[in-house]
Legacy VTK file of the C-alpha trace (Angstrom):
# vtk DataFile Version 3.0
C-alpha trace
ASCII
DATASET POLYDATA
POINTS 167 float
-3.299 19.380 -0.403
-3.052 18.655 3.320
-0.055 16.155 3.281
1.869 18.630 0.807
1.295 21.342 3.460
2.275 18.935 6.570
5.542 17.863 4.623
6.487 21.175 3.354
5.944 22.681 6.755
7.859 19.838 8.425
10.614 20.172 6.123
11.082 23.975 6.589
10.907 23.526 10.409
13.622 20.915 9.984
15.671 23.165 7.698
15.709 26.026 10.301
16.803 23.876 12.964
19.488 22.145 11.063
20.582 25.600 9.881
20.857 26.978 13.280
23.415 23.805 14.174
25.227 24.145 11.038
24.588 25.170 7.318
26.809 22.126 6.300
23.906 19.842 7.839
21.224 21.492 5.471
23.504 21.138 2.354
24.041 17.404 3.232
20.109 16.794 3.809
19.305 18.574 0.475
21.979 16.369 -1.371
20.719 13.257 0.274
17.034 14.304 -0.649
17.854 14.958 -4.238
19.879 11.659 -4.680
16.750 9.736 -3.348
14.483 11.703 -5.690
16.356 10.892 -8.586
16.730 7.361 -7.429
12.826 6.847 -6.718
11.393 8.906 -9.718
11.957 6.321 -12.419
10.468 3.800 -10.037
7.242 5.741 -9.353
6.980 6.708 -13.252
7.154 3.000 -14.308
4.899 2.011 -11.362
2.304 4.541 -12.563
2.722 3.305 -16.304
2.185 -0.323 -15.153
-0.726 0.490 -13.224
-1.994 2.426 -16.201
-1.626 -0.688 -18.460
-3.235 -2.833 -15.880
-6.215 -0.611 -15.986
-6.222 -0.737 -19.546
-5.641 -4.397 -19.950
-7.919 -5.915 -17.283
-11.700 -5.039 -18.070
-13.258 -2.999 -15.071
-16.257 -5.473 -15.127
-14.002 -8.377 -14.376
-12.309 -6.423 -11.368
-15.970 -5.338 -10.238
-17.038 -9.017 -10.488
-14.065 -10.286 -8.417
-13.583 -7.838 -5.945
-16.497 -5.130 -6.268
-18.456 -4.272 -3.318
-21.077 -6.589 -4.141
-18.674 -9.575 -4.250
-18.914 -9.352 -0.528
-16.983 -11.825 1.639
-15.860 -13.874 -1.480
-14.285 -10.408 -2.970
-12.652 -9.722 0.471
-11.130 -13.126 0.648
-9.958 -12.932 -3.094
-8.442 -9.262 -2.335
-6.586 -10.863 0.855
-5.097 -13.771 -1.135
-3.908 -11.534 -4.109
-2.705 -8.843 -1.715
-0.707 -11.365 0.150
0.931 -12.691 -3.063
1.716 -9.171 -4.640
5.367 -9.292 -5.093
6.075 -5.440 -4.765
6.784 -2.438 -2.530
4.565 0.505 -2.059
5.873 1.917 -5.314
3.890 -0.550 -7.054
1.289 -1.736 -4.822
-0.250 1.933 -4.052
-0.831 2.376 -7.697
-2.326 -0.923 -8.011
-4.801 -0.223 -5.422
-5.514 3.128 -7.087
-6.381 1.074 -10.219
-8.457 -1.481 -8.382
-10.554 1.313 -6.909
-10.891 3.081 -10.243
-11.874 -0.091 -11.949
-14.594 -1.143 -9.809
-13.007 -2.680 -6.850
-14.925 -2.221 -3.624
-13.483 -0.448 -0.826
-13.696 -3.339 1.762
-12.108 -5.523 -0.746
-9.321 -3.389 -1.925
-8.498 -2.703 1.893
-8.271 -6.466 2.333
-5.836 -6.484 -0.530
-3.866 -3.618 1.005
-3.855 -5.183 4.438
-2.794 -8.545 3.422
0.006 -7.103 1.166
1.310 -5.189 4.222
0.862 -8.127 6.692
2.106 -11.216 4.602
4.136 -9.846 1.491
5.001 -13.330 0.264
8.171 -12.159 -1.189
9.408 -10.407 2.014
8.712 -13.421 4.074
10.790 -15.468 1.894
13.696 -12.992 1.189
13.766 -11.500 4.714
11.620 -12.823 7.457
12.505 -16.835 7.310
16.211 -16.253 6.845
16.452 -13.685 9.540
13.981 -14.818 12.056
13.598 -18.462 11.220
10.683 -20.550 10.232
9.040 -21.017 13.657
8.987 -17.157 14.336
7.396 -16.463 11.026
4.985 -19.455 11.194
3.762 -18.258 14.611
3.450 -14.432 13.363
1.519 -15.437 9.992
-0.683 -17.674 12.213
-1.190 -14.865 14.632
-2.207 -12.381 11.997
-3.911 -14.471 9.452
-7.387 -13.053 10.098
-6.306 -9.145 9.868
-6.858 -8.684 6.100
-10.318 -10.516 6.154
-11.276 -8.659 9.496
-10.397 -5.321 8.165
-12.462 -5.916 4.988
-15.499 -7.113 7.094
-15.214 -4.263 9.319
-15.130 -1.769 6.527
-17.959 -3.402 4.771
-20.004 -3.245 8.038
-19.282 0.252 8.626
-20.076 1.268 5.007
-23.360 -0.453 5.668
-24.184 1.512 8.639
-22.318 4.660 8.695
-23.603 7.708 6.495
-20.620 7.850 4.091
-22.089 4.644 2.671
-20.725 2.764 -0.387
LINES 1 168
167 0 1 2 3 4 5 6 7 8 9 10 11 12 13 14 15 16 17 18 19 20 21 22 23 24 25 26 27 28 29 30 31 32 33 34 35 36 37 38 39 40 41 42 43 44 45 46 47 48 49 50 51 52 53 54 55 56 57 58 59 60 61 62 63 64 65 66 67 68 69 70 71 72 73 74 75 76 77 78 79 80 81 82 83 84 85 86 87 88 89 90 91 92 93 94 95 96 97 98 99 100 101 102 103 104 105 106 107 108 109 110 111 112 113 114 115 116 117 118 119 120 121 122 123 124 125 126 127 128 129 130 131 132 133 134 135 136 137 138 139 140 141 142 143 144 145 146 147 148 149 150 151 152 153 154 155 156 157 158 159 160 161 162 163 164 165 166
């Protein structure tokens, strides 16, 4: 609810600022927003549908065994590996995260997945980074950030053991 209020309030404030400059700006902004909304809406629908099917096809006990909280470091490593290999953008990856959590995935393991997806995204490295930045740059970047997903998972795991919000 807080994010809705934040973005709604931001949109209202920016609408007022744009309207003061020119009502044409507001019409153009709303037209662009509507076009983006219509473009993204089917993707979100299919992504949520796909995540729903994944949650029905992959048994929760399998997810819990592989990346449940009790899987510990092994689960963190699996989450990091699978996250880096997930060939999708946020419209697909975030519903997958929701399914993993709802199906018994541990918070540290799923955060390692999400961190690896955002840092390594194999498809993005191959399509964008290597052609634009070159192999040397990409290899240095990957080597420098190789520990981040596992570190993230371990930090969260440690925090959950010590802090009062627990598992």
